[in-house]
N, C-alpha and C positions, 0 to 999 in steps of 0.2 A: 397451746393448740397450734399445730402446723397446718397450713392450708395450701394445697397444691392443685393446679389444673391438670387433669388427666383426660384421656379419651379412649374409647374402644369402638368396635364396629357392631352394629345391630342390623342384620339383614342387608349388609353392604353399605349402610350409611354410617358415617362417623358420628358418635354420640359424645357430646361434651359433658364433662362432669367435674365436680369439686370433690377432692379427697382430703378429709380432715382427720388428723391423727394426733395422738399424744406426743409430747416432746421426747419421750424415751423410745428406744428402738423396739420394733416388733419381734416376733409376729403378734398381731392383734386379732381379737375377736372383732367382727366387722358387721356393720349394718348398711343396708341399701335403702335409699329413699327416692321415690318419684314425687315430684311436686303435686300440689293439689290442683283443683280446677283452675285452668288458665294461669298456672304458677310457673316460676322459673327457679332454677337450682340455687341462685345467689340471693334469694329473698332474705331480707334481714330477719323476718319472722322465724326462720329456721335456726338461726345462729345460736341462740341461747339454749335450745334443746341439744344441739351438737356439742356445745361447750360442756354441758352436764354429762353427756354420754362419753365424750373424750376424757373428761376428768376421771370417769369410772374405768377407763382403760380401753374403751372401744374406739375403733376407727369408723368413720361414716363416709359413704359414697352417695352423693346426691346428684341427680342427673337432670339434664334438659331432654325431654322427650324428642323424638324425631319431629322435625318441622318447627321446633320452638327454640328460642334463645340462640345459643351458639352451636346447636346440633345441625347436622345436615338433614335433608328430607324436604318434602312438600311443605312450604311455609304455611303454618297455621292450619294444617289439616288435623282436625281432632279425631283421633281414632283410639278408643280404649283397647282394641285388639292389638294395635301397634304398640301402645304403651306397655301392655303386659309383655310383649316380646322384648321390648327394650329393657324391662326389669329382669326378665329371665336371663338375658344376655349380660346384664350387669352382674348378676350372681356368678355367671361363668367367668367374667373378667376378674372378679375378686378371687376366684380359685386359682387364677394364673399368677397372682402376685405372691412373691416370696414373703412379704411382710404381713400376710393374712393367714390365719388358721382356717384352712379350707372347710373344715366341718364345724365351724362355729360362726354361722352367718344368720342374721335376722333381718326383718323388714320393718321399717317405720313409715307410716303414711298419715298425713293430716290434711283435712280440708276437702270435703266432698268426694270426688273421684280419687283424690290422693289416699283418703282413708279406705275407700272401696278397693283400690288397687292393691293395698297391703294384704287384704283378705284373698284376692284373686291370686296373688303371687304365692302366698303361703299354701294355697290349695294346689296350684299348678306345679310347684317346684319343691320336691322333698328335701332339698338341701337347706331350706329355711327351717331354723330351729324354733323360732318364735316370732310373733307378729304383734304390732301395736297399731290400732286403727282409731284415729281421732276424728271426731265429727264426720262420720262416713256417710256416703250414699250406698244403700243396699239394693235399690231397684231403680234403674234409670228412668223407665217409663213413668213410674209413680212420682218420681222426683220432678220431672218436667210437667206432669199433669197438675201437681199440687201448687205449682207456681202460678197457675192460671185459673180464672173463673171457668165454669163449664162451657160457656159460649166461646171463650178464648181458646179453650182446649179443642173444641170442635173445629174452629177456624184454623188452628195450628195443624190438625190432622188433614184438613182439606189442602192446606198449603204444601204439606209433605207429599200428598198424592199428586198434586199438580206438578211438583218438582220432579217426581219420578217420571212423569210423562215427558217433561221437558228434556230430561237427561236421555231418554230413549229416542225421542223424535228429533232433537236438535243437538244432542251430544254434550250438553252442558246445562246445569241447573242454576238456580239463583245463588247469589253471594249475599251473606247476611252478617250482621254484627253478632258475635257469639254470646256476648253478655246481655244483649238487648233483645235478640230474636230467637235464640235457642234457650239460654237461661234467661229468666226474668229477674233482675236484681231486686232485693228488698230495699226499703228506705235506708236501713242500716248500711247495706253494702254501698249505696250511693254516697253515704256520708263518711264512711270509715276511711282512715288514712293508713290502716295497718299494712296494706299492700302497695302503698303509693310508690315505693322504690322500684317496683317492677311493672306497675300498671301501664306505663307509657311504652313498654316494650312488648306488650301482648298484642297479637294480631287483632285487628278490628274488622277484618273481612275474611270470612271462611265460607266454604260451600254449605248451603243448607243441608246437603246430603250428610254432613257430619252428625246431624241429629239422629240419623238411623242407628249409628253405633251406640248412642246414649240410650235410645229406646230398648236396645238389646242388652244393655248393661245389667248384669245380675250377680253381684257379689253374694246375695242371699243364697243362691244356689250353691256357690262354692262353700259358704259357711256350713251348709247342711252336711257336707262331706268332711269337714275340717277336723282333724285330730291334733294339728299343730297348736301349741299354746297361744291363746288369743286374748289380748287386753283391748277392750273397747272403751272409748271415752266419748261421752255425749253431752249435750246441753239440754236441760229441761225446757220445753217450750221453744225449741229452735225453729225459727222461721226459714232458715236457709238450707240446712240438712235436717230433715225431720227427725225428731227425737225417737220415734218408733223405728226408724231405720237402724239406729245404734242398738236399740233394745232387741230388734229382730235378729241382728247378727249375733249378738251375745246368746240369745236363746237357742239359735240354730246350731252353734258350734258344738262339736262333740268331744273335744279335748279339754285340757285345763283352760279355764277361762275366768275373766274378771271384768266387771262393768263398773265404770265410774260415771256418775251422773252429776254434772255441774249445775247448781241451782242458783236462782236469783241473779241471773246474768243473761247475756245474749250470745249469739254465735261468735261474733268477732270480739266482743268485750271479754269473753271467757279466756282468750289467749293471755291477756294481762291479768285478769281477776284471779285466775286459779293456776297460773303457771308455777308458783312456788309449791302448791299442793300436789299437782299432777306429775310434775317432772320427776320427783324422787320415786314415784310409783313406776313410771316408765323405765327409769334406770334399773330399779330393783327387778322388774319383770324380765328385762333382757339379761341381767346378771344371773338370775336364777336359771333361765332356760337356754341361753345361747352359750353353750359350753361344748368343747370337744368330747367325743365319746372315747373314754379311755378303755372301757370294757363294754361289750355288748353281751347281754345275757339272754339266751333263748331257752325256754323250757316248755314242756308239754303241760296240758291242764292236769294230768293225773300220772305223774312219774312213778307213783307207788305200785302201779299195776303193770309195770314193764316198759312203759314208753321211755325214750331216751331223754337225757338232759344235756344240752349243749351250752358250753360257755366259749365265746369267741373273743380272743384278745385282739386288740388293735393297738397300733403304735401310740404312745402317750406323748402329747406335746405340752409344753409348759404354757399355761394361760398367762399372758402378759397382763399385769395389774398395775 
C-alpha cells in the first residue's frame, strides 16, 4: 500500500488528506472517508480497513475536516454542514485525478458522525455509487439527549438558550470541551485507548454554539430519500451510538441495503472483536457496487404499446484489480 499526503480546497480552505493506493498503477476505483466524531485522518484505527480495501484494488482518500488536524479553517469549530461540503469537494477532487475512475467512487464512514456523514454524502452527491456507514448517528438531537438524564438535558437546553443570548448581546458565546460538555463520554470511552494516537491532537475548547449543528444533524432524513446502495454496521446495546440509529438508517433506505449487527460486544471493543468478520463484507459491498457504468440502459415501463426503448453507451474503462 502506497501512502501519500495530498490536499485540495474546500470553500477556499486547504484540506489536508491521506491518499492510499495499491502498489500497481491506476486508474483505481476510489473511496472517500471523513473521520468520525472528533477524529483525524491519520488515526491508526482506519489503517487496517484501508489495507483491506487497497488489497482489493481500491484507492482511499481520508481527510481532515476544516479546522481539524492539518487542514485550514477555524480551529476546532465543529460544523456537520461544513464537513459535508468538505466531503462533496473531496469527491470533486477525486474526479480531477488521472489515477481515479471518475464514475467509480464510494464513501466509507465510521464512528458517530463519521457514519452519519457517509449517509449524508451518498444522498447529497449522485456521484457516490455505494456507502458504508459503521456505528452511525442518525439523529443528532436524539444522540445528545440520550447521553443525559432528563434534568441534565433540560439544563443543557437552558445553557444553549443562554449562549444564544450571549452571542447576540455580547458578540461571543461560551467555550466548552467538546467531549465533556457537548458529547458526554461513556465509561468505556474514558477507558479505551483505541483513539489514543489522535486524542491529544483534538481541540479541547470549542464554541458551545457548535452544538446547534449537532442538534440539526439528521442523516435519517437523508436515508429516507436514499436509493444509493447502503451497508450499515451497528452494535447491539451500543451506549455510544444508539443501536436503533443504525437500525433506523437501514429501515429508511430505499435502495439496495444490508445491516450487520455485532452482538456480545461494545461500541469500541467491536472494532477489534469483529474486524475480521465485518471487513470482508465491507470490501465485497464496495466491490459489487462501486464500478464504472459501461452501459446505461433506459427503458419505458411498457415498450410493447409503442413507447421507445433507449440504450445509451458510455466509454468503457478498465477496472484496476
